[in-house]
N, C-alpha and C positions, 0 to 999 in steps of 0.2 A: 411487683417491679423494683428493681433497682438501679440507681444510675450514679455511674462513678466520671466523677468529674476530674480535672488535672492527670489526667494519667499520660503516661509515656507509652506509645504503638509502633511500631516501625522508623523510631526518631521522633514521630510528629506527638506533640499536647492534642489529647481528646479528649471528648466524653464518648461516653460506653454506658449503652441502656440495653439492661438483660431482663429476661424472665426464666426460663428451663434453657433458652438460648439467649446470643447475642442478636437483638434487635436492629440495634441503631448504632453508629458511631461517627462522630461528624469533629470539628473542634471545637464546639461546642454546644450544649442542649440546654433547653429550656425545662428545668425538673416541672415533672407533673403533680395533681394534687396527689397527698396520703404515696407518693412515691421517696421511696426512700435514697437518702445522698448520701455518698462518700468522697470524700476529698483526696484524691490519692497522691495529693502534695508535689507532683513529679515523680513520683515512682513509678515501676517499669511494670503493666498488667501483662502478665505471661500465662499462658493454658496450665491448667493448674500441673501437678507431676504425679504421674503413675510409676509405684515401685512394681515390676515385671516378676520380682520372685521374692515375697515375702511370706511369712507361717504366722496370721494373724492370732490363734490360739495361743500358741507357744510364745508369742512376745507378750500376750497380755498375760502370760502367767511367769516373765520372766519379771515383772516388775514388782513381783513378790518373792523372787529366788535370791539366793546368795551366792554372788560369785567366785565360782572355787577355781576358775582357771589360773594360771603361771602367772598374769598381770594383777593378780588379783592377791593371791597366796603364792608363796615362794617354797614351802615343803612343810613339810607331814606335820610340823609344830603349827604352824600357823594356819592350816588348814582345821586341826582341832580341835585351837582354841577359835577359830569362827563358827564352828557348830555347836560350841557348847554355848559358846556366847549366847547365840541366837535367843531371842524373848519367844515364850509361851512353851506348850509340853505339847504339842498337836505334831503333824507334819513336819518337815523342814525338807526344802528344794532346793538344791545346790544345780550348779550347770557351769557348762565350760569347762569340766574340769579335761586337764592334758594330765598325761603319765609324767612328764617332766615336774614334776610337783612331788608327787610321792607316790611313782608308779602304778602299777595295775590294779585299781581297787576290786576287793572281794569282800562278803558281809561277816569275813572274820576281821579283817584290817578294820573296818566300821566298827563294829562293834568294841572293839578295842579303846576305840576314840570317844563314840558314843552310843549308850545302848538303852537310856532310858526312854527314847523318842522315837517313832519312825522315821528314817532319812531316803531320800533318795536322791542321788545325784547322777546328774546327765554326761556324759561323754560329748566332748566339744564339739564332736562332727555330727551329734546329734542319733548316731548309730546305737549307742549304748547306755540301758538305764542301771546304774549299782544302788543294791541296796542291802541295809545293816537287816539284823535277824527281825526287829521289833515291826522293820514295813514289810519284808517278807508274811510274817504271822500276817497281821493286818491284811493285804490280799491274798490269805489262804493259796500260798504259792505252792502248799505239796500237793494241794488238788488237781495243780496243773503243769507237772512237773514233767509229760507228755509232750505238752506243746512246743511248737517249733518257735525259737528264739529264746527258751526257758536254758542256760548252760547249767549242768550238772557235773559232780566231778565225778572218778572214777568208782565211789559207790552209788552213784545214781543220787546222790545228795544237792539240791540247788547251791549253785555257790554266789547267787544274789546279784547275778550279772542279766539282763534283757536284753537282748538283742531286737532292732526293729519289733518293739511292742508299745510304739508307743498308744496308741487306740485299747488295748487291753489294759495297759494300766491306768488309761485317763478314765476309762468306763469305771474302776472300782476307787476312783481319785477322785480327780477333777470336778465330780458330780456333785461334790461334798463342799468344795470349794469353792468359793467368793472372785471371779475374774471380775476386774475395773475394764470392762467393755468400753464404757463411755468415755474413760478417763484418757485410755488407750485412742481411740478415735481422736479426740478434742487433741492432742499431742498430736498426731498426725498432722491435723490441721494447721497445727502452729508451723511444720517444716514446710508447706504447701503440700502436700500430700491429697490428693483426691481422690485419687482411684488406686486399689493393690490387686494384684493378680495373686492368689492364695495359692500354693504350691504346694501345698502338706498333701503327701501321697497317699494320706489316710482318710481323702474328702471321700467319704461313699452316698447315696442318696442323702441318707441321714444327716453326715455334716452339714451339706451343702442345704435341706431344707433348716436347717439351726442358725447356719447365717446368713440366710434370705430373712427370719424370722427376725433377726437381730438389724439387717436394714430396714425394713418394712417397721420397726419400732420407733425408726431416727437412734438406737444406740449403736449403731456402726451407719457412719455420715458418708465413707465414702463408698463410691461406686467400687464393686465389685468384678473380678472376671475369676472363675475356679477352676480349676486342674483337679484331676483328681482320681478314681479307679474308672473298672468298665462301665459303673452304674451311675456315672455323672456324664451329664450331654451339652454341658455351660462351655465346658474350654478345652484345653489340648487332656488326653491321657497321659497323665504324670506315668512315668515306669521307673522306677526305682532300681538301681543296680547297685551291687556289692559285688567287689572284686572276688572278695573270698567266699562269694553266694551266688556267683550267674546264673540264670536259668537256662533250662535247656533250651539249644539255638532253637530247636523247631517250635518250639513253644510262643518264644518272643516272636519271631518271623507269625506267627497265627494271629496272636495279639496285635498286632502292627495291622495285619491285611484287615483284620475285624474294626479297627479305629479307623482305616484309612476307607472302610467300606460305609461307614457312620457318619463319613464327612468331617472325622475330625483328625487331627493332627496329635501328634506324640512327642512330650515333652519329657528328654533323658536327663536323667541325673547321671553325668559321667565326672566324676570328680577325677578319676587316672586313667593312664594312657589306657592298660588294656580294655576298662571299661568303653571307652571311646571307640579301640577298635573292633569288640563284638558289636556296639552300638549300628557303625555304617557295614558291617557285613552283612547281619538282620534288614539294613534298609537296603540295600543291592538285590536280597534275594526279596525282600518284601514289596520292594517300591515304594515312592517317595509322596508325600502329601504338603504342599503349599506351606502348611502351616504346620511339621514338623521342626523340632529346634532342640538346641544343644543347653541343659541347664550347668552352668557354672564353667564348663572347660578348664578345669585345676591343673591337667597336664596336656597338652598340646604341641607334639613335636611338628618338625619343618613339615614331614612326610603328611601330617594329618593334615596342617593348614591346606597344602594343596589339595586333597582330598575333600574336605569340608568346603571348599572354593568350587571345588567342581560339582558337588551336589546342592549349593547353593542353602548352603544349612546355616540359619542364625546362630551365633552364641549369647546366650543371656548368662554374660558375668558377673563377679563380685570384688571390683578392685579393694573395696575395705578389709579384705582378706590380708593384703598384704601390711596393713596397718596394725592389726590384733593379732594376726598370727605369724607375722612376719620373723620374730625371731626364733621359733621354733623352727619354723621352714629352712630355715638355715643350720639347723643342727643337723634335722633329719633326712635334708636331699643333698645330693653330690652339687657339684657347680655347673654340671652339662643338663642335672633334673631343675634345678633353679632358672635356667633358660625359659624353660618351658611350660613356667608357673604361668597362673591364668596371664597368659596372652593377652594383649588387644591392639598396639598399635602395627606387629605385623599381620595380622587379622584383616585387620581395615586395608594394609595396603595390597592384602592376596583380592579384597574387593567382598570379603564379608562382612557382614550387616552384625556385630557387636552392640548388645545394648546392656547396659548397666544396669547393677541393682543391688539391691542390701543383703539378702538372703537372712535379715531378722527372725527371729535374735538372734543367729549366729552370726553376723556381722554386722558393722552400725547402720542403725536405722534412716541416718542424716542423711538424704540424695546429697546435700552441697559438703557432707564432709568425706562422703562415697566417691564424687566426683574431684576436690581435691587428693585423694588417695589415688585416682587414677593418675593424674600430675604430676605427683611428688612420687608415688612408690617407696616410702618412707614407712620401716617398721618404726615401733615404737621407742627404739636406739637410736633413731634416725640413720639409719641403713637402708641404702638405697639396693631394692631388689629388681633387677631388671629393668636396670636405664633404659635401654633402646625399646622397651614394652611403653612408654609412658605414653599418653598424650594428653590433650590439654584438657582442663577441668569441662570448658567448655562444650566441647569434642563428649564429655563423658555425661554432660546432662541433657544434650539433646536427644539420650534414649529413654528418658521420663517424658520427653513430649510425644512419644510413639502413640499409635492406638493401638491394645491390648488385645484387642480380636484377630489385627492384621499387622504383624510389626514393620513387611514389603511396603507399606505405604507412606507417603509423606508424613513429617510429624505435626499435629496437631497443632493451630494456628486461632491467633486471638483474631478474628473477622467476623461478621456479620453473617449470620447464619450457623456459628461453631458453637458446641454448647457450653454453658455459662458456667464452667468449673475452672474457673482462674484463681490466680493470686499475684500478686502487687509485692515486689520484691524492690527493694534499694538497691541493687544491683544487676544491670542486664545481664542475662545468661553469656553473651559476647564479650563482656568486661571482665567475668568469673576468671577465668586464665590470669588476668594480669591481678585480677587481687588476690590469688591463691599465691603467684610468685613474689607478691610483696608480702604476703604475711608468713609465708614457708610453712614450717612444722607445725606451727600454732593452729593454724587451721585445723589441723588432726588431731588435737586434744577434744578428749569425749571423757566426764566423768567416769562415763559406767564402762569405758572401753568398748561394748559393742553391744548390740542391741537398743533399748531407748534409751537418747542422750539425756542431755541436761532438760526439766522438765520448764524450766523458763526462758529457754530455746531464744536469749537475748544475740546469742551468737551468729543465729540465724537471719541472713540478707531479709526475709519473708516476714513483711506486716499485715497484712492480711489474706484470706481464703475463701474461696465464694465457693461453692455447689447448688448446682442446679438456681445459678443467682443469687441464690439467698446468704448473707456473710456468715461464714460460720466461727471467725476468727478476727479480730481486728486488734492491731495491739496499740496499745494506750499512747506509744509517742508517735504514731501516724497523727499528722496536722488535722483536726477535725474529727475525728473517725470515732471517737467512744473510747470503753472501756477496753480492758485485755480481757473479755471474755465471751462465751459464745454469745452470739447474738442473735442465732438462728437457728432454727434446724430443715431438715427436708422432711416435706409433707409425708408421713406416716403410712398414708395409703398409695404415696404414688414413688414410694423411694424404687430407685431405680436396680437390677440386678443382672448384670448382663450376662 
């Protein structure tokens, strides 16, 4: 049992007793024998934050990756220097690459920069891996030239570009590499994140089992809700769509009907206008499930807003992309397209449920930074993109309090009988809008631009985080609360896997 004293809930200073659930709440509770006591020192006790779209393994891998994006490197020369200055002699992994740095990347170009060690660089879209010749040899690419996704030139030789082959590549590389799973989970607790929805389309039954084992071992402390392919029954079926390689329409309709017959919704990767039109047409044919949802909603026209509202489809969006990719959006998109980019306010005004999330490692993982991006919509140069789509940071944060298995339910509350997945913040959610307005663009600064933010999390308003009633993170400056370290873990035998 844990007792939190002097916490603010609903404007009142209270004590809260909890095990895996909140069991009592009163102005003052007397500590029980052997009960852990934490003095909240007048901070705000909130439901733990749930990130509704994140890629856990990719985010863990990002912690040992080179940032090759346009905010970190600006030209071919600086990218070449970054690759050659990296220590060691084994694999190099780069992320966030965009053509604005040095154009399209092929093995020949990478070889001219670095050929003595295997290198793979991921496009910021997450769609393409680009390998040098040493990397192609390491994965024996010549034996797999016929695989869908392996790009070959006019002579039938691999170019080094692999499309949507994350799982295949991971089987040949990541099994040999150490991922700091526990370190990432601890970092998420420092941000107040007690639950995540893993939205990786590669989540098959084996991947789900691996995630479950990591939960049961305590390596992943957060509650997990998992999307995946047709073999995974834990969450929505993830349907990955690429505008330039859409599946046969009849096949998509069949897949939707099968998912709905299994009482599963579908989560559609929809970044472009064409992808969204394709999805809505398929849903018209297959019918709707209450848990169907649109992931990203990167481009939504006014006409599509009306259609989404009619179909009551929620949109899980990522306003953080405006911050980390805004400069490239302004260069690549027309004025009319920028109006449709990652809409927010206009969707809310149409009665559409909009949930903010990170899509980490492709966007910033810090929920408080995501909320600030939704309110300010500033790119790295301080240019506002889509001012009319601004929402308050408090409204954006509210999505993190939604139940992962049913987004239509009212937000989770700090109340007796509620799960004891909680966090303490020195800023109330309803006051975060004013906080962002006061600090302005400075709240958007993030040392690594995307994915995992600063390890010390000193700028986060989170003071402590609790999972299943146990303190898993307590910041040293919380009066009487102990040291900035992990103070407890979930019972490994009882780890919850939703």
